[in-house]
C-alpha positions in Angstrom: 42.8 73.0 66.5 41.3 74.7 63.4 44.4 73.6 61.4 43.7 69.9 62.4 40.1 70.2 61.3 41.2 71.5 57.9 43.7 68.8 57.4 41.1 66.1 58.4 38.6 67.6 56.1 41.1 67.6 53.2 42.0 64.0 53.9 38.3 63.0 53.9 37.6 64.9 50.7 40.7 63.3 49.1 39.6 59.8 50.1 36.0 60.4 48.8 37.4 61.7 45.5 39.8 58.8 45.1 37.1 56.3 46.1 34.7 57.8 43.6 37.4 57.7 40.9 38.1 54.0 41.5 34.4 53.1 41.7 33.7 55.0 38.4 36.7 53.2 36.7 35.4 49.8 37.9 31.9 50.5 36.5 33.3 51.8 33.2 35.5 48.7 32.9 32.5 46.5 33.3 30.5 48.5 30.7 30.9 45.8 28.0 29.5 43.2 30.3 26.1 44.8 30.6 23.3 42.4 29.6 21.5 44.1 26.7 19.3 42.5 24.0 21.4 41.0 21.2 20.0 43.4 18.6 20.7 46.6 20.6 23.1 48.8 18.8 25.4 50.7 21.1 25.8 54.3 19.9 29.3 55.7 20.4 29.4 59.0 22.3 29.4 62.1 20.1 27.1 64.8 18.7 23.6 63.5 18.0 21.7 65.7 15.7 18.3 64.0 16.3 17.8 62.6 19.8 14.9 60.5 18.6 17.4 58.6 16.5 18.7 56.9 19.6 15.3 55.5 20.4 14.6 54.3 16.9 18.0 52.7 16.6 17.5 50.8 19.9 14.1 49.6 18.6 15.7 48.7 15.3 13.2 50.9 13.5 14.5 54.1 11.8 11.4 55.7 10.2 11.4 56.4 6.5 11.4 60.0 5.6 8.3 61.0 3.6 7.6 64.1 1.5 5.6 66.8 3.2 3.3 69.3 1.7 4.6 72.7 0.6 4.4 75.5 3.1 1.7 77.5 1.3 0.4 79.7 4.2 2.8 81.9 6.0 2.5 83.0 9.6 1.8 86.6 8.4 -1.3 85.2 6.6 -3.0 84.6 9.9 -4.9 87.3 11.7 -6.5 87.0 15.2 -9.3 89.4 15.9 -10.9 88.7 19.3 -12.1 85.2 19.1 -12.0 85.1 15.3 -9.2 83.6 13.2 -8.8 85.0 9.7 -6.5 83.1 7.2 -5.5 84.4 3.8 -5.1 81.2 1.7 -3.8 83.1 -1.3 -6.6 82.3 -3.7 -10.1 80.8 -4.1 -10.8 78.2 -1.4 -13.1 75.3 -0.6 -14.1 74.0 2.8 -13.9 70.2 2.6 -15.4 67.3 4.6 -14.2 63.7 4.3 -15.8 60.4 3.7 -14.8 57.6 6.1 -12.6 55.6 3.7 -9.6 55.6 6.1 -7.3 55.9 3.1 -5.6 59.0 4.6 -5.6 58.1 8.3 -4.1 59.2 10.6 -3.7 62.7 9.1 -7.3 62.9 7.7 -10.3 61.3 9.4 -14.0 61.5 8.7 -14.3 64.0 11.6 -11.7 66.4 10.1 -12.4 69.5 8.0 -10.0 71.1 5.6 -9.3 74.2 3.7 -8.4 73.6 0.1 -7.0 76.2 -2.4 -8.1 75.8 -6.0 -5.3 75.0 -8.4 -5.2 76.4 -11.9 -2.0 74.8 -13.1 -0.8 71.2 -12.3 2.8 72.7 -12.2 1.8 74.4 -8.9 1.6 71.0 -7.2 4.7 69.2 -5.8 5.4 65.7 -4.4 4.1 65.6 -0.8 1.1 67.9 -1.4 -2.3 66.5 -0.6 -4.7 67.2 -3.5 -8.3 66.6 -4.5 -9.2 65.3 -7.9 -12.0 63.6 -9.8 -11.5 59.9 -10.3 -13.2 57.7 -13.0 -13.2 54.8 -10.5 -15.4 56.4 -7.8 -18.4 58.6 -7.6 -16.9 61.7 -5.9 -13.6 63.4 -5.2 -10.4 61.6 -4.1 -8.1 63.3 -1.6 -4.7 61.7 -1.6 -1.0 62.6 -1.3 1.2 63.2 -4.4 4.0 60.7 -4.5 5.2 61.2 -8.1 5.3 64.1 -10.5 6.3 63.5 -14.2 5.8 64.3 -17.8 4.9 61.9 -20.7 3.7 62.2 -24.3 0.3 63.5 -23.0 2.0 66.2 -20.8 2.5 66.6 -17.1 0.9 64.2 -14.6 0.8 63.3 -10.9 0.5 60.0 -9.2 -1.1 59.8 -5.7 -1.4 57.4 -2.8 -3.5 57.3 0.3 -1.2 57.5 3.3 -2.9 54.5 4.9 -2.8 52.4 1.7 -0.2 49.9 0.4 -0.5 50.8 -3.3 -0.3 53.8 -5.5 -3.5 54.9 -7.2 -3.9 53.3 -10.7 -4.2 56.5 -12.8 -2.1 59.5 -13.8 -3.8 62.7 -12.7 -3.7 65.5 -15.2 -6.3 67.8 -13.7 -6.3 68.9 -10.0 -9.3 70.4 -8.3 -7.5 71.8 -5.2 -4.6 71.4 -2.8 -5.1 71.0 0.9 -3.6 74.0 2.8 -5.0 73.3 6.3 -6.7 70.6 8.3 -8.6 71.1 11.6 -10.1 68.5 13.9 
């Protein structure tokens, strides 16, 4: 009696496996007939380094890589003492507030505060850094991202752009007040 049950159980398991195999094959064979939007790119199976790439490809929008600021403060520069946070910014610093120009939104808003480290030499600044500088076009200090670093007959210069603007600032910056090393909201 036990032997009959085992044989029946094996037959049922075999039928389930075989049925599942054929059902899976039928579904796979019909894969190409799935109704997807015409502009959807099918990604072949394989190793995907960045899972977000699948979403961007399906939306038809692969984001452009933008330069990021240098990593100027290391984890070891932070010290927590009770409810106090101490940060060694590696030089003379400034606490900055921002005017509501919206030129650096969404990274910097008028409600944000920043720590800036004074810069003695323009060579310390790299593309991607957010800097503050005096501009002859406005009364006050501009805080924008460096998008170009170069050298001409007058020496080294930087070109900047507000993250939320469509144009590069119209001047070559030759003197930098400070570089942003932290933003808090």
